[in-house]
C-alpha positions as CSV (number, residue, x, y, z in Angstrom):
1,M,54.0,76.6,74.3
2,T,52.8,75.5,77.7
3,E,49.1,75.4,78.8
4,A,47.9,77.9,81.4
5,G,48.6,76.8,84.9
6,D,51.7,74.9,83.9
7,T,54.8,75.6,86.0
8,Q,57.4,74.1,83.7
9,I,61.0,75.4,84.0
10,V,62.5,75.4,80.6
11,I,66.0,76.5,81.5
12,P,68.3,73.7,82.8
13,Y,69.9,74.3,86.2
14,L,67.9,77.5,86.8
15,Q,66.9,76.4,90.3
16,E,70.6,75.6,91.1
17,T,71.7,78.9,89.6
18,V,69.2,80.9,91.7
19,A,70.3,79.0,94.9
20,F,73.9,79.7,94.2
21,L,73.5,83.4,93.4
22,L,71.5,83.8,96.6
23,T,74.3,82.1,98.5
24,V,76.9,84.5,97.1
25,V,74.8,87.5,98.0
26,V,74.2,86.3,101.6
27,V,77.3,84.3,102.5
28,V,80.1,86.6,101.4
29,P,78.9,89.7,103.4
30,L,78.0,87.6,106.4
31,C,81.4,85.9,106.5
32,R,83.2,89.2,106.2
33,A,81.1,90.6,108.9
34,V,82.2,87.9,111.3
35,K,85.7,87.9,109.9
36,V,85.9,84.3,108.7
37,S,86.9,83.0,105.2
38,P,84.0,82.9,102.8
39,I,85.2,79.4,101.8
40,L,83.8,78.1,105.1
41,G,80.4,79.7,104.3
42,F,80.3,78.2,100.8
43,L,81.3,74.7,102.1
44,A,78.5,74.9,104.8
45,V,75.8,76.0,102.3
46,G,76.9,73.4,99.8
47,A,76.5,70.7,102.4
48,A,73.1,72.1,103.4
49,I,71.6,72.3,99.9
50,G,73.3,69.2,98.4
51,P,71.9,65.7,97.9
52,F,72.8,64.7,101.4
53,G,71.2,67.8,103.0
54,L,68.0,69.6,101.8
55,A,68.5,68.1,98.2
56,I,67.9,71.4,96.5
57,V,70.7,70.5,94.2
58,G,70.8,66.9,93.1
59,D,73.3,66.7,90.2
60,V,76.6,67.3,92.1
61,E,78.7,65.9,89.3
62,G,77.2,68.4,86.8
63,V,77.8,71.3,89.2
64,R,81.4,70.1,89.9
65,H,82.3,70.0,86.3
66,F,81.1,73.5,85.7
67,A,82.6,74.7,89.0
68,E,86.1,73.5,87.8
69,L,86.1,76.7,85.8
70,G,86.6,78.6,89.1
71,V,90.0,76.7,89.5
72,V,90.8,77.5,85.9
73,F,90.3,81.2,86.4
74,L,92.1,81.2,89.7
75,L,95.3,79.7,88.1
76,F,94.9,82.2,85.2
77,M,95.0,85.1,87.7
78,I,98.0,83.6,89.4
79,G,99.8,83.3,86.1
80,L,99.0,87.0,85.4
81,E,100.8,88.0,88.6
82,L,103.9,86.0,87.7
83,S,106.2,85.8,84.7
84,F,108.4,83.2,83.1
85,E,111.5,84.8,84.7
86,R,110.0,84.7,88.2
87,L,108.8,81.1,87.6
88,K,112.4,80.1,86.7
89,A,113.6,81.5,90.0
90,F,112.0,78.7,92.0
91,S,112.0,75.9,89.5
92,G,114.2,74.0,92.0
93,L,111.3,73.9,94.4
94,I,108.9,72.9,91.7
95,F,110.8,69.9,90.4
96,G,112.7,69.2,93.6
97,L,110.4,69.7,96.6
98,G,107.3,69.1,94.4
99,A,108.5,65.8,93.0
100,A,109.8,64.5,96.3
101,Q,106.5,65.4,98.1
102,V,104.4,63.5,95.6
103,L,106.6,60.4,95.5
104,V,107.3,60.1,99.2
105,T,103.7,60.9,100.3
106,A,102.2,58.5,97.7
107,A,104.5,55.7,98.7
108,L,103.7,56.1,102.4
109,I,99.9,56.3,101.9
110,S,100.0,53.3,99.5
111,L,101.8,51.2,102.1
112,I,99.3,52.2,104.8
113,A,96.4,51.4,102.5
114,F,97.9,48.0,101.6
115,G,98.4,47.3,105.2
116,W,94.7,47.8,105.8
117,G,93.8,45.1,103.3
118,N,93.4,46.9,100.0
119,S,94.7,45.4,96.8
120,I,98.0,46.6,95.4
121,E,96.2,48.4,92.6
122,A,93.7,50.1,94.9
123,S,96.6,51.0,97.4
124,I,98.6,52.7,94.6
125,I,95.6,54.7,93.4
126,I,94.7,55.8,97.0
127,G,98.3,56.8,97.6
128,L,98.6,58.8,94.4
129,C,95.3,60.7,94.6
130,L,95.6,61.6,98.3
131,A,99.2,62.7,97.8
132,L,97.9,65.7,95.8
133,S,96.5,68.8,97.6
134,S,93.7,71.3,96.7
135,T,95.0,74.0,94.4
136,A,91.7,75.9,94.7
137,M,91.6,75.9,98.5
138,V,95.2,76.7,99.1
139,M,95.8,79.3,96.4
140,Q,92.6,81.2,97.4
141,L,93.5,81.2,101.0
142,L,97.1,82.4,100.2
143,N,95.5,85.2,98.1
144,E,93.0,86.2,100.8
145,R,95.8,86.3,103.4
146,G,98.3,88.2,101.2
147,E,100.8,85.4,101.5
148,M,101.5,84.5,97.9
149,S,104.8,86.3,97.9
150,A,105.9,84.9,101.3
151,T,108.4,82.0,101.5
152,H,105.8,79.4,102.5
153,G,103.4,80.8,99.9
154,R,106.0,80.3,97.1
155,A,106.9,76.9,98.3
156,S,103.2,75.8,98.5
157,F,102.6,77.1,95.0
158,A,105.7,75.3,93.7
159,V,104.4,72.0,95.1
160,L,100.9,72.5,93.8
161,L,102.2,73.4,90.3
162,F,104.2,70.1,90.2
163,Q,101.1,68.2,91.3
164,D,99.2,69.7,88.3
165,L,102.0,68.4,86.1
166,A,101.7,65.0,87.8
167,V,98.1,64.6,86.6
168,V,99.1,63.0,83.3
169,P,101.3,60.2,84.6
170,I,98.8,59.4,87.4
171,L,95.9,59.1,84.9
172,I,98.0,57.0,82.6
173,L,98.9,54.7,85.5
174,V,95.2,54.3,86.5
175,A,94.3,53.5,82.9
176,A,97.2,51.0,82.7
177,L,96.2,49.3,86.0
178,G,92.7,48.8,84.6
179,A,93.8,47.7,81.1
180,D,93.6,44.0,80.0
181,G,97.0,44.0,78.3
182,G,98.0,45.8,75.1
183,N,100.8,48.1,74.5
184,V,100.7,50.0,77.8
185,W,104.2,51.5,77.5
186,G,103.4,52.7,74.1
187,E,100.3,54.5,75.4
188,V,102.4,56.0,78.2
189,V,105.0,57.4,75.8
190,M,102.3,58.8,73.5
191,A,100.4,60.5,76.3
192,L,103.5,62.1,77.7
193,L,104.5,63.2,74.2
194,R,101.0,64.8,73.6
195,A,101.3,66.6,76.9
196,A,104.8,68.0,76.1
197,V,103.6,69.1,72.6
198,A,100.6,70.9,74.1
199,V,102.6,72.8,76.6
200,V,105.3,73.8,74.0
201,A,102.6,74.8,71.5
202,I,100.8,77.1,74.0
203,V,104.1,78.8,75.1
204,V,105.6,79.2,71.7
205,I,102.5,80.0,69.6
206,G,100.8,82.0,72.5
207,R,103.8,84.2,73.0
208,Y,103.5,85.6,69.5
209,V,99.7,85.2,68.8
210,L,98.1,86.4,72.0
211,R,99.7,89.9,71.9
212,Y,98.7,90.4,68.3
213,L,95.1,89.2,68.9
214,F,94.7,91.4,72.0
215,R,96.1,94.5,70.1
216,T,93.7,93.8,67.3
217,V,90.7,93.5,69.7
218,A,91.8,96.6,71.6
219,R,91.6,98.7,68.4
220,T,87.8,98.0,68.3
221,R,87.5,99.8,71.6
222,S,84.7,97.4,72.5
223,V,84.6,96.2,76.1
224,D,82.4,93.2,75.1
225,V,84.8,92.0,72.5
226,F,87.8,92.4,74.8
227,T,86.0,90.4,77.5
228,A,85.1,87.7,74.9
229,M,88.8,87.6,73.8
230,T,90.0,87.2,77.3
231,L,87.6,84.3,78.0
232,L,88.5,82.7,74.7
233,A,92.2,82.8,75.6
234,I,91.6,81.2,78.9
235,L,89.2,78.5,77.8
236,A,91.1,77.7,74.6
237,T,94.4,77.0,76.4
238,S,92.5,75.0,79.0
239,L,90.9,73.0,76.3
240,V,94.3,72.2,74.7
241,T,95.8,71.0,77.9
242,G,92.6,69.1,78.8
243,Y,92.7,67.2,75.5
244,A,96.4,66.5,76.1
245,G,95.5,64.8,79.4
246,L,96.9,67.6,81.5
247,S,95.0,69.7,84.1
248,M,92.8,72.4,82.4
249,A,94.0,74.8,85.2
250,L,97.6,74.3,83.9
251,G,96.6,75.6,80.5
252,A,95.0,78.7,82.0
253,F,98.1,79.2,84.2
254,L,100.3,79.2,81.0
255,A,97.9,81.7,79.3
256,G,98.2,84.0,82.4
257,L,102.0,83.8,82.2
258,L,101.9,84.8,78.6
259,L,99.6,87.7,79.1
260,A,101.6,88.9,82.1
261,E,104.3,90.0,79.7
262,T,101.9,92.2,77.6
263,E,100.5,95.7,78.1
264,F,97.0,94.2,78.6
265,R,97.7,92.5,81.9
266,H,95.8,94.9,84.2
267,Q,92.7,95.2,81.9
268,V,92.5,91.4,81.6
269,E,92.8,91.1,85.4
270,S,89.9,93.4,86.0
271,E,87.7,91.6,83.4
272,I,88.3,88.1,84.9
273,E,88.2,88.9,88.7
274,P,84.4,88.7,89.0
275,F,84.2,85.4,87.1
276,K,86.9,83.9,89.2
277,G,85.3,84.8,92.5
278,I,81.8,83.6,91.6
279,L,83.0,80.3,90.0
280,L,85.4,79.5,92.9
281,G,82.4,79.9,95.3
282,L,80.5,77.4,93.2
283,F,83.5,75.0,93.4
284,F,83.7,75.2,97.2
285,M,79.9,74.6,97.4
286,S,80.3,71.5,95.2
287,V,82.9,70.2,97.7
288,G,80.4,70.7,100.5
289,M,77.7,68.9,98.4
290,S,79.9,65.8,98.3
291,I,79.8,65.2,102.1
292,D,77.5,62.3,102.8
293,F,76.6,62.9,106.4
294,L,75.0,59.5,106.9
295,L,78.2,57.8,105.9
296,V,80.2,60.1,108.1
297,A,77.9,59.4,111.1
298,D,77.9,55.6,110.4
299,Q,81.7,55.5,110.3
300,A,82.5,58.6,112.4
301,F,85.6,57.1,114.1
302,W,87.2,55.7,111.0
303,V,86.5,58.8,109.0
304,A,87.9,61.1,111.7
305,L,91.0,58.8,112.0
306,A,91.6,58.8,108.3
307,V,91.2,62.6,107.9
308,I,93.4,63.4,110.9
309,G,96.0,60.8,109.8
310,L,96.1,62.1,106.3
311,I,96.6,65.7,107.4
312,L,99.3,64.8,109.9
313,L,101.2,62.5,107.5
314,K,101.2,64.9,104.6
315,S,102.1,67.8,106.9
316,A,105.0,65.9,108.5
317,V,106.4,64.8,105.0
318,I,106.3,68.3,103.6
319,Y,107.8,69.8,106.8
320,L,110.7,67.4,106.7
321,L,111.2,67.7,102.9
322,G,110.9,71.4,103.0
323,M,113.7,71.7,105.5
324,A,115.8,69.3,103.4
325,F,115.3,71.7,100.5
326,G,116.4,74.7,102.5
327,L,113.1,76.2,103.8
328,P,113.2,77.7,107.3
329,R,111.4,75.4,109.7
330,H,108.5,77.8,110.3
331,D,107.9,78.2,106.6
332,A,108.2,74.4,106.1
333,A,105.6,73.9,108.9
334,R,103.2,76.4,107.4
335,S,103.5,74.8,103.9
336,G,103.0,71.3,105.4
337,L,99.8,72.3,107.2
338,L,98.4,74.2,104.2
339,L,99.0,71.2,101.9
340,G,97.8,68.6,104.4
341,E,94.4,68.1,102.8
342,A,93.5,66.0,99.7
343,G,92.7,67.8,96.5
344,E,90.0,68.1,93.9
345,F,91.8,65.6,91.7
346,A,90.9,62.8,94.1
347,F,87.4,62.9,92.8
348,V,88.6,62.4,89.2
349,V,91.1,59.6,90.0
350,I,88.8,57.6,92.4
351,G,85.9,58.0,89.9
352,A,88.1,56.5,87.1
353,A,89.2,53.7,89.5
354,L,85.6,52.8,90.3
355,V,84.6,52.7,86.6
356,S,87.6,50.4,86.0
357,Q,86.6,48.3,89.0
358,L,90.1,48.8,90.6
359,M,88.6,49.3,94.1
360,P,85.3,48.4,95.8
361,E,82.5,50.9,95.7
362,K,82.5,51.1,99.5
363,T,86.2,51.9,99.6
364,G,85.9,54.6,96.9
365,Q,83.0,56.3,98.7
366,F,85.0,56.3,101.9
367,M,88.0,57.9,100.2
368,L,85.8,60.6,98.6
369,I,84.4,61.5,102.0
370,V,87.9,61.7,103.5
371,A,89.0,63.9,100.6
372,A,86.0,66.2,100.9
373,L,86.2,66.6,104.7
374,S,90.0,67.3,104.6
375,M,89.4,70.0,102.0
376,A,86.7,71.5,104.1
377,L,89.2,71.8,107.0
378,T,91.7,73.7,104.9
379,P,90.6,77.2,106.1
380,L,91.1,76.0,109.7
381,L,94.5,74.5,108.7
382,A,95.6,77.9,107.4
383,V,94.8,79.5,110.8
384,V,96.7,76.7,112.6
385,A,99.6,77.0,110.2
386,A,99.9,80.8,110.9
387,R,100.1,80.2,114.6
388,V,102.5,77.3,114.4
389,G,104.7,79.3,112.0
390,R,104.8,82.2,114.5
391,A,105.7,79.8,117.3
392,L,108.5,78.3,115.3
393,Q,109.8,81.6,114.0
394,P,113.4,82.2,115.0
395,V,113.7,85.0,117.7
396,E,117.2,86.2,116.6
397,G,116.9,90.0,116.9
398,G,113.7,89.6,119.0
399,I,112.7,92.6,121.0
400,D,112.4,90.5,124.2
401,A,116.1,89.6,124.1
402,N,117.2,93.2,123.1
403,E,115.0,95.3,125.3
404,A,118.0,97.0,126.9
405,E,118.9,98.6,123.5
406,V,115.7,100.7,123.6
407,A,115.4,101.1,127.4
408,D,116.7,104.7,127.4
409,L,114.6,105.9,124.4
410,K,111.7,108.4,124.9
411,E,109.7,110.6,122.6
412,H,110.7,108.3,119.8
413,V,108.7,106.7,117.0
414,V,107.6,103.1,116.9
415,L,107.2,101.6,113.5
416,A,104.9,98.6,113.4
417,G,105.9,96.9,110.2
418,Y,109.1,97.4,108.3
419,G,108.3,96.7,104.7
420,R,108.8,99.1,101.8
421,I,106.7,101.9,103.4
422,G,108.2,101.4,106.9
423,Q,111.7,101.5,105.5
424,T,111.0,104.7,103.5
425,V,109.7,106.4,106.7
426,A,112.7,105.2,108.6
427,A,115.0,106.8,106.0
428,V,113.3,110.2,106.5
429,L,113.5,109.8,110.3
430,R,117.3,109.0,110.2
431,R,117.9,112.0,108.0
432,Q,116.2,114.2,110.6
433,A,118.0,112.4,113.5
434,I,114.7,111.3,115.0
435,P,115.0,108.1,117.1
436,Y,112.8,105.2,116.1
437,V,112.3,101.5,116.9
438,A,110.8,99.1,114.2
439,L,109.0,95.8,114.7
440,D,108.6,93.2,112.0
441,L,107.8,89.5,111.7
442,N,110.0,88.8,108.7
443,S,113.1,87.2,110.3
444,G,115.2,87.5,107.2
445,R,114.4,91.2,106.9
446,V,115.1,91.8,110.6
447,R,118.5,90.0,110.3
448,R,119.6,92.1,107.3
449,C,118.5,95.3,108.9
450,R,120.3,94.5,112.2
451,D,123.4,93.6,110.2
452,A,123.2,97.2,108.9
453,S,122.9,98.5,112.5
454,E,119.3,99.6,112.1
455,P,117.1,99.5,115.2
456,V,114.8,96.8,113.9
457,Y,113.6,93.9,116.0
458,Y,111.6,90.7,115.6
459,G,108.3,91.0,117.3
460,D,104.5,90.8,116.9
461,A,103.2,94.3,117.2
462,T,99.6,93.1,117.9
463,R,100.8,92.0,121.3
464,T,100.8,94.7,124.0
465,E,103.9,93.2,125.8
466,V,105.9,93.5,122.6
467,L,104.8,97.1,122.1
468,R,105.7,97.9,125.7
469,R,109.2,96.4,125.2
470,A,109.6,98.6,122.2
471,G,108.9,101.6,124.4
472,A,105.4,102.4,123.1
473,D,104.6,103.7,126.6
474,R,107.3,106.3,126.2
475,A,106.9,107.0,122.5
476,K,105.5,110.1,120.9
477,V,104.2,108.5,117.7
478,M,103.4,105.0,116.5
479,L,103.2,104.4,112.8
480,V,101.4,101.2,111.6
481,T,102.4,100.2,108.0
482,M,101.5,96.5,107.9
483,D,100.1,94.9,104.7
484,D,97.8,92.7,106.8
485,A,94.6,94.8,107.5
486,S,93.5,92.5,110.4
487,A,96.9,92.7,112.1
488,A,97.0,96.5,111.6
489,A,93.5,96.8,113.3
490,R,94.6,94.6,116.2
491,T,97.8,96.7,116.7
492,V,95.8,99.9,116.8
493,Q,93.3,98.5,119.3
494,A,96.1,97.1,121.5
495,A,98.0,100.4,121.6
496,R,94.9,102.6,122.0
497,Q,93.6,100.7,125.0
498,L,96.8,101.0,127.0
499,W,98.1,104.4,125.8
500,P,95.2,106.8,125.0
501,D,97.6,109.7,124.5
502,L,99.9,108.0,122.0
503,K,99.6,109.5,118.5
504,I,98.7,106.6,116.2
505,L,99.1,107.0,112.4
506,V,98.1,104.2,110.1
507,R,98.6,103.2,106.5
508,A,95.2,102.1,105.0
509,R,94.2,100.5,101.7
510,D,91.3,102.8,100.9
511,N,88.6,105.0,102.5
512,E,86.5,102.2,103.8
513,H,89.6,100.6,105.5
514,S,90.5,104.1,106.8
515,G,87.1,104.5,108.4
516,N,87.4,101.2,110.2
517,L,90.8,102.1,111.6
518,C,89.6,105.5,112.8
519,A,86.6,103.9,114.6
520,I,89.0,101.8,116.7
521,G,91.3,104.6,117.7
522,A,93.7,105.7,114.9
523,D,94.4,109.4,115.1
524,A,95.1,109.7,111.4
525,V,95.1,107.4,108.4
526,V,96.7,107.6,105.0
527,P,94.8,105.7,102.3
528,E,97.5,104.6,99.9
529,T,95.2,104.6,96.9
530,L,94.1,108.2,97.6
531,E,97.7,109.4,98.0
532,A,98.8,107.7,94.8
533,S,95.9,109.4,93.0
534,L,96.8,112.8,94.4
535,Q,100.5,112.5,93.4
536,L,99.5,111.5,89.9
537,A,97.0,114.4,89.7
538,G,99.8,116.8,90.8
539,H,102.0,115.5,88.0
540,V,99.2,116.0,85.5
541,L,98.6,119.6,86.6
542,R,102.3,120.5,86.5
543,S,102.6,118.9,83.0
544,L,99.8,121.2,81.9
545,G,101.8,124.3,82.9
546,N,100.3,125.1,86.3
547,T,102.6,126.7,88.9
548,P,103.8,124.5,91.8
549,D,102.0,126.7,94.4
550,M,98.7,126.4,92.5
551,V,99.2,122.6,92.3
552,N,100.1,122.2,96.0
553,D,97.1,124.3,97.0
554,C,94.7,122.3,94.9
555,I,96.1,119.0,96.2
556,E,95.9,120.1,99.8
557,K,92.3,121.2,99.4
558,I,91.3,117.9,97.9
559,R,93.3,116.0,100.6
560,E,91.5,118.0,103.4
561,H,88.1,117.3,101.8
562,E,88.8,113.6,101.3
563,Y,90.4,113.0,104.7
564,A,87.9,115.0,106.8
565,P,85.0,112.5,106.6
566,V,87.4,109.5,107.0
567,C,88.8,110.2,110.4
568,Q,86.5,112.4,112.5
569,L,87.3,111.2,116.0
570,V,85.4,112.2,119.1
571,P,87.5,115.0,120.6
572,K,89.5,113.9,123.6
573,E,88.7,115.4,127.0
574,P,90.9,118.4,127.8
575,D,93.6,117.9,130.4
576,P,92.4,119.8,133.6
577,N,96.0,120.5,134.5
578,E,96.5,122.5,131.3
579,A,95.8,126.2,131.3
C-alpha cells in the first residue's frame, strides 16, 4: 500500500500509453479532415513527445520493440489478402527484382561509404542496412491508397518480401564481421538451415493444424476465445521465425497466407484490424521519437545530403532494375520512389554493429538519423511517385490524340473509370445502342479495350480539359465509377463547376461517402455496400416464398428511404425559358 498523498504510478508505461491513445484520438480525425496521411501526424507527434522533444516518452527502444507488433499485424493482414497461388504468380519479381535490388543497392552504398573514409566492415554494414526499405511505411501507404493490386504495388511488395528474407544472411554477416575467429561458415550454414526449417514447419504444420484449431474454437461460439486464438496464431508464428533469425513479420505473413485459404479469413480480418491500426500508429511514432533535432541542426547540410542522396540512389537503381525485369517505366519509377527510404531494420543492424564496435558511435548515430528522416519522408515520396508515374504513363490511346473520334458525339454518356463496374455499365449501354466514351488511367486496360474497338481512352478524368475532350460539355450523363474516393470527388467538382446542367451519377463506398459526394454536386449516388445488401435481402425474401412483386416493392421502399437522406440537393433554379 502507499501512504496518503503519494502519487506513485504502479503500472509501467502508463504515461506513455495515455499519451499514445490521446494521439490516436486526436491525430487520425485531424489528418483525415485535412486530407493527409495519418502517418505524417504520428511521425510529428512522436518527434514532439520523444526524448529529443518534450521528453514525455524517454524509453524509445522499449516503445519500438513493442511497436514492432504493428508491422507484424500489417504483414499478417497482407497475407490474408493473398494466397500461395497468387504469391507464386510473381515469385520471379521476389527472387529476381528483389535480390538484384538488395545486391546492387548494397554494393553501391558500400562503395560510397568506403569512399567517405569508413572501414570496410562499417561500409558493408551501412550498404546492407540502407539497401532495405520500410515495410511498414510502404505497405500501409499502398493500402491507404488502394494500390496493392496495381503493378507498382505488387512489384514493391515483392521487393519488400525479399528484403525480409534477406534479414537472416545480413544478421549472420554482421555477427561474422564482429567475431574473433571460430567456425564462421559453420554458423552461417546452421543459421540458414534453422531459417529454412522454421519456414517449412510453419507452412506444412500450419496448413493442417490451423484450420483444425480454428474449427474447434469456432464451435465454442465465444468471440473472446476466437480473438485469443487469432492472436496466438500470429504471435506464435512470429516467435518461431524470430527464434530462427528471420523477421517476425515474415512469420505473421505466412500465418496470414495459411488462414487466407480457410473459411475463417473474413472473421479473422475483422478481429485483427483494430490491433493493426493502433500498433502501426505506435510504430510510426517510435520512428519520430528517434529523430535527434540537435544532431540534425548541427549537421544539417550533411544530413540533408545523405537523405536526398539515399533516396535518389535507391530510386534510380530500382527504376532501372524494374525496367530490366519488364515493368513499364511509370510503374518502375513509382516503385523506385516508394522504396527510396531506409527501413526499420536499419535500427537493428546499426545497433548490432555498435555493440560489436564495427563502426564509431558518431557514424552509427548519423546513420540512424538518416534512416529515420528518410522514413519520415515516405508519405511525401508516395505523392511524388504518383505524379511522376502519371507524367511517365504512356499516352497511347490518349483522349488528346483521339479527340476527333468523339467530336461528333452528343447526348452521350461519359464513363469516368473503366474498371469492373464501368465495363458492366458499358455492356448495358452497348446493348441499348447508347453512345458512350470511357476514360481510364490503366494503360494496359485502355490498350486491350481499344484493340476490341471499344471507345475507351487514356485520360485523367479529374482534369477539366480531359473531360471537355471527351465531350462532357455535350454529354447527357456522366457516371463516375473510380475506386479512388479522392479522385472521384475531384472529378465531380471539376464537372459540376463547368457544366451545372450535366447529370452526374457516382458510385460510392457507403452512406458517409455518398453524403460527401452529394455535397459537392453529384445528382445521385449509389452506395455499393447498400446495393449489395439490398440484392442479398431480395434473394432471402424470394427464398422464403415471397412473390417477385412483393420483393421488388419492399426493396424499392427501402432504397427510397435509405437514399433520400443521402442526396438531398438544393433544387436548381427553374429555367425562365421553360413554360
